[in-house]
C-alpha positions as CSV (number, residue, x, y, z in Angstrom):
1,M,10.6,2.9,18.9
2,P,10.0,-0.2,21.1
3,A,12.6,-2.5,21.1
4,Q,11.0,-5.4,19.3
5,A,9.5,-3.5,16.7
6,D,13.1,-2.2,16.1
7,R,14.3,-5.4,15.9
8,D,11.8,-6.7,13.9
9,I,12.4,-4.1,11.3
10,R,16.1,-4.7,11.2
11,S,15.7,-8.9,10.7
12,G,12.9,-8.4,8.2
13,K,10.3,-9.6,10.0
14,P,7.3,-8.7,9.1
15,L,5.1,-6.3,11.5
16,S,2.2,-6.8,13.2
17,P,-0.8,-4.3,12.1
18,A,-0.5,-2.5,15.5
19,Q,3.3,-1.9,15.1
20,T,2.9,-0.8,11.6
21,R,0.0,1.6,12.6
22,N,1.8,2.4,15.7
23,L,5.0,3.5,13.2
24,L,2.4,5.7,10.8
25,A,0.5,7.0,14.0
26,A,0.4,10.8,13.3
27,S,-1.2,11.4,16.7
28,G,-0.4,14.2,19.2
29,R,2.5,12.6,20.4
30,E,6.0,12.1,19.0
31,A,5.8,9.5,16.0
32,P,8.3,6.3,16.9
33,E,11.8,6.9,15.4
34,I,12.2,4.6,12.3
35,P,16.1,3.7,11.2
36,P,16.8,5.6,8.0
37,F,16.9,3.2,4.8
38,P,20.1,2.5,3.8
39,E,22.2,3.8,0.4
40,L,22.1,1.0,-1.5
41,T,23.9,-0.1,-5.2
42,L,21.5,-1.7,-7.5
43,I,23.2,-5.3,-8.7
44,G,20.2,-6.5,-10.8
45,Q,16.7,-8.6,-10.5
46,H,15.9,-12.1,-9.5
47,H,13.3,-14.1,-11.5
48,G,11.7,-10.4,-12.0
49,T,10.2,-10.4,-8.3
50,Y,13.1,-9.3,-6.3
51,L,15.6,-6.2,-6.3
52,I,19.6,-7.0,-5.5
53,A,21.7,-4.5,-4.1
54,Q,24.5,-3.7,-2.0
55,N,26.5,-1.4,0.3
56,A,29.6,-1.8,2.4
57,E,27.5,-3.7,5.3
58,G,26.4,-6.5,2.9
59,L,23.5,-7.7,0.4
60,Y,20.0,-6.9,0.4
61,L,16.8,-8.3,-1.3
62,I,14.1,-6.3,-2.1
63,D,10.6,-7.7,-2.9
64,Q,9.7,-4.9,-5.9
65,H,6.0,-5.5,-5.6
66,A,6.1,-4.8,-1.8
67,A,8.3,-1.7,-2.4
68,H,6.0,-0.2,-4.9
69,E,3.0,-0.8,-3.0
70,R,4.5,1.0,0.0
71,I,5.6,3.9,-2.6
72,N,1.7,4.2,-4.0
73,Y,0.3,3.6,0.1
74,E,1.3,6.5,1.3
75,Y,0.8,8.2,-1.9
76,F,-2.8,7.8,-1.8
77,Y,-3.2,7.7,1.7
78,E,-2.1,11.6,1.2
79,Q,-4.6,12.0,-1.7
80,F,-7.3,10.5,-0.1
81,G,-7.0,13.1,2.9
82,Q,-8.4,15.7,0.0
83,P,-10.5,13.7,-2.4
84,A,-13.2,16.6,-3.0
85,D,-10.1,18.7,-4.9
86,A,-10.1,15.5,-7.5
87,S,-13.1,14.1,-8.1
88,Q,-13.8,13.6,-11.7
89,E,-17.7,13.4,-13.3
90,L,-17.5,10.1,-16.0
91,L,-18.8,10.3,-19.4
92,L,-20.0,6.6,-18.9
93,P,-20.9,5.9,-15.3
94,I,-19.5,2.6,-13.6
95,T,-22.0,0.2,-12.8
96,L,-22.3,-2.2,-10.0
97,E,-24.8,-4.7,-9.0
98,F,-25.4,-6.1,-5.7
99,T,-28.0,-8.4,-3.9
100,P,-31.1,-7.6,-2.4
101,S,-30.0,-7.3,0.9
102,E,-26.6,-5.5,0.2
103,A,-28.3,-2.7,-1.7
104,Q,-30.8,-1.9,0.9
105,Q,-27.5,-2.0,3.4
106,L,-26.0,0.6,0.9
107,T,-28.5,2.6,0.1
108,Q,-28.1,3.6,4.1
109,K,-24.0,3.9,3.9
110,L,-23.8,6.0,0.6
111,H,-22.5,9.0,2.6
112,W,-19.3,7.3,3.4
113,F,-18.2,7.0,0.0
114,E,-18.5,10.7,-0.7
115,Q,-16.1,11.1,2.2
116,V,-13.4,9.4,0.1
117,G,-14.8,11.5,-3.4
118,V,-16.7,8.7,-4.8
119,Y,-20.4,9.3,-5.8
120,L,-22.9,6.3,-5.6
121,E,-26.3,6.6,-7.1
122,H,-28.9,4.0,-6.5
123,F,-30.2,3.6,-9.8
124,G,-32.8,1.2,-8.8
125,G,-33.4,-2.1,-7.6
126,Q,-30.0,-3.8,-7.1
127,T,-28.2,-1.4,-9.3
128,F,-25.8,1.4,-8.5
129,L,-24.3,4.0,-10.3
130,V,-20.8,5.9,-9.7
131,R,-20.9,8.9,-11.7
132,S,-17.3,10.6,-10.5
133,H,-14.7,9.1,-8.9
134,P,-11.1,10.7,-8.0
135,F,-9.2,11.1,-11.2
136,W,-6.2,9.4,-9.8
137,F,-8.1,5.8,-9.3
138,P,-5.6,3.2,-10.6
139,K,-6.5,3.3,-14.3
140,G,-8.1,0.0,-15.5
141,E,-8.7,-0.8,-12.2
142,E,-11.3,1.6,-11.1
143,K,-14.3,-0.7,-10.9
144,E,-12.5,-3.4,-9.2
145,V,-11.4,-0.9,-6.8
146,L,-15.2,0.4,-5.9
147,E,-16.2,-3.2,-5.6
148,E,-13.8,-4.2,-3.0
149,M,-14.6,-0.6,-1.2
150,A,-18.2,-1.4,-1.4
151,E,-17.6,-5.1,0.1
152,W,-15.7,-3.5,3.0
153,V,-18.2,-1.1,3.5
154,L,-21.0,-4.0,3.7
155,N,-18.5,-6.4,5.7
156,E,-17.5,-3.4,8.5
157,R,-19.5,-3.1,11.4
158,V,-17.9,0.0,12.6
159,I,-17.0,2.3,10.0
160,D,-15.2,5.6,10.8
161,L,-13.2,7.9,8.2
162,A,-9.5,6.9,9.0
163,K,-10.1,3.3,8.6
164,L,-12.0,4.1,5.3
165,R,-9.0,5.9,4.2
166,E,-6.5,3.6,5.1
167,K,-8.6,0.5,3.4
168,S,-9.4,2.9,0.3
169,S,-5.4,3.7,0.2
170,I,-4.6,0.1,0.9
171,L,-6.7,-1.1,-2.5
172,C,-5.6,1.6,-4.8
173,S,-1.8,0.8,-4.0
174,C,-2.4,-3.0,-4.4
175,K,-4.0,-2.6,-8.1
176,A,-1.7,0.2,-9.0
177,S,1.9,-1.4,-8.4
178,I,4.1,-3.5,-10.6
179,K,3.6,-7.2,-9.9
180,A,5.9,-10.2,-9.6
181,N,7.8,-11.8,-12.6
182,Q,7.5,-8.1,-14.1
183,K,11.0,-7.0,-15.8
184,L,12.5,-3.5,-15.0
185,T,15.3,-1.8,-16.6
186,D,18.3,-1.0,-14.3
187,Q,16.8,2.9,-14.5
188,E,13.2,1.7,-13.1
189,A,14.4,-0.4,-10.4
190,Q,17.2,2.3,-9.3
191,T,14.3,4.8,-9.1
192,L,12.4,2.3,-7.1
193,L,14.8,2.3,-4.6
194,E,15.2,5.9,-4.1
195,R,11.4,6.5,-3.8
196,L,11.3,3.8,-1.3
197,A,13.8,5.5,0.8
198,D,11.9,8.4,0.8
199,C,8.8,6.7,2.5
200,R,7.9,7.4,6.1
201,Q,8.0,3.4,6.6
202,P,9.8,2.0,3.9
203,Y,10.7,-1.4,5.6
204,T,7.1,-2.8,5.5
205,C,4.2,-3.2,2.7
206,P,0.5,-1.7,4.2
207,H,-0.3,-5.5,4.8
208,G,2.5,-5.5,7.2
209,R,4.7,-8.1,5.1
210,P,8.8,-7.2,5.1
211,I,10.0,-5.1,2.2
212,V,13.8,-5.5,2.8
213,V,15.7,-8.9,3.7
214,S,19.4,-8.2,4.4
215,F,22.4,-9.9,4.8
216,S,25.4,-8.6,6.3
217,I,29.2,-9.6,5.3
218,Y,29.0,-11.4,8.6
219,D,26.0,-13.4,8.1
220,L,27.2,-14.2,3.8
221,E,30.8,-15.4,5.1
222,K,29.2,-17.5,7.9
223,L,26.9,-19.4,5.5
224,F,30.0,-20.2,3.3
225,K,32.0,-21.3,6.5
226,R,34.5,-18.9,5.8
227,V,33.8,-17.9,9.5
228,M,33.0,-20.0,12.7
């Protein structure tokens, strides 16, 4: 791992998108080594937003939304790699409306949606119908995810399957994740920490923001002027 990226991870500093992609790279080269996630004991939750945990080395604050987003991103990224096996027919199609110019562009790009298991049909005029999509789409958020996917496809000049898979995974993970100001039980919080520890990249969310900020014992003692 590049020295700067390693320092950024350990300090809780957000990684750039390029650094995050490098850390998750699945090319023929050996993937960069990521520091193992520390074993933590849960203390509690602050303002329904941050988990507080500790170990022998210090104190840790974990952004619960960012943590859940990372867990979900890695799940959806795997699922979007094999969408044909998961597509389900809808009893009631989802209706999407676009401007005339957007509708004209979309008719030329419908094949991209099929690549990720979404079957979009031009119903006439500015109306499109989604007749099937993967069953693991975030429940209750399907239409919003599809609208944002369509917006991305329309605005992206150069589309490739890898970028579409990544963007779709980010959209789904954000919609499916717990939010700030959401109370968790101790068991739910502990499970979140355990699942985060199993992630390939447990230190940043898919957007590159930090998940964990830590304070060593020395950091804490220095804050209270117990050491110089």
